[in-house]
C-alpha positions in Angstrom: 13.5 -2.2 9.8 11.9 1.1 9.0 8.3 2.4 9.3 6.8 4.5 6.5 3.4 6.3 6.9 1.4 7.4 3.9 -1.9 9.3 3.8 -3.9 8.0 0.8 -6.0 10.3 -1.4 -9.3 9.6 -3.1 -10.1 6.4 -1.2 -11.9 5.4 2.0 -8.7 4.4 3.9 -7.1 7.2 5.9 -3.6 5.9 6.7 -1.2 3.2 5.5 1.7 2.1 7.7 4.5 0.1 6.1 7.2 -1.8 8.0 10.0 -2.1 5.5 13.3 -4.0 5.4 14.9 -2.3 2.4 12.7 -3.1 -0.6 10.9 -5.9 1.2 7.5 -5.3 2.9 7.4 -6.9 6.3 4.0 -5.6 7.4 1.2 -3.2 6.3 -1.4 -1.7 8.6 -4.3 0.2 6.9 -6.6 2.4 8.9 -10.1 2.9 7.5 -11.5 1.4 4.3 -13.0 -2.1 3.7 -11.5 -3.9 6.7 -11.7 -7.5 5.4 -10.3 -6.7 2.0 -7.5 -4.6 3.3 -6.6 -7.1 5.9 -6.3 -9.7 3.2 -4.2 -7.4 1.0 -2.0 -6.6 4.0 -1.3 -10.3 4.5 -0.6 -10.9 0.8 2.0 -8.1 0.9 4.1 -9.6 3.6 7.5 -10.6 2.3 6.9 -9.1 -1.1 9.4 -7.0 -3.0 8.2 -3.5 -3.9 8.5 -4.2 -7.6 6.1 -7.2 -7.4 3.5 -5.0 -5.8 4.0 -2.1 -8.2 3.5 -4.4 -11.2 0.2 -5.8 -9.7 -1.3 -2.7 -8.0 -0.4 0.3 -10.0 -3.3 1.8 -11.9 -6.1 -0.4 -10.3 -9.3 1.6 -10.1 -12.3 1.3 -7.7 -15.6 1.7 -9.5 -15.7 5.1 -11.2 -12.8 6.5 -9.1 -9.4 7.3 -10.7 -7.7 5.3 -7.9 -8.2 2.5 -5.4 -6.5 1.3 -2.2 -4.2 -1.0 -4.2 -3.3 1.9 -6.4 -2.6 4.1 -3.3 -0.4 1.3 -1.9 1.6 1.5 -5.1 1.8 5.3 -4.8 2.9 4.9 -1.2 5.7 2.5 -2.1 6.9 4.9 -4.8 7.0 7.6 -2.2 8.9 5.3 0.2 11.5 4.7 -2.4 12.2 8.4 -2.7 13.1 8.5 1.0 15.6 5.7 1.0 
């Protein structure tokens, strides 16, 4: 199991911690942002393959912003892939 930490940009959350088993997400902890929504998203992500998450989260926007927490999760997972 490996831990990957990502600092999101352009959103309210300040840090995303991923516990990974290869391409499978075991756990996600998000610091800052909309606590209830992000806790729900974290629970949904458990046991998911990176590709499933990228298909669903990449490009999602929040209001008038160019990004969102789900989009930042997708960016984080792409960065993680570069490290393994």
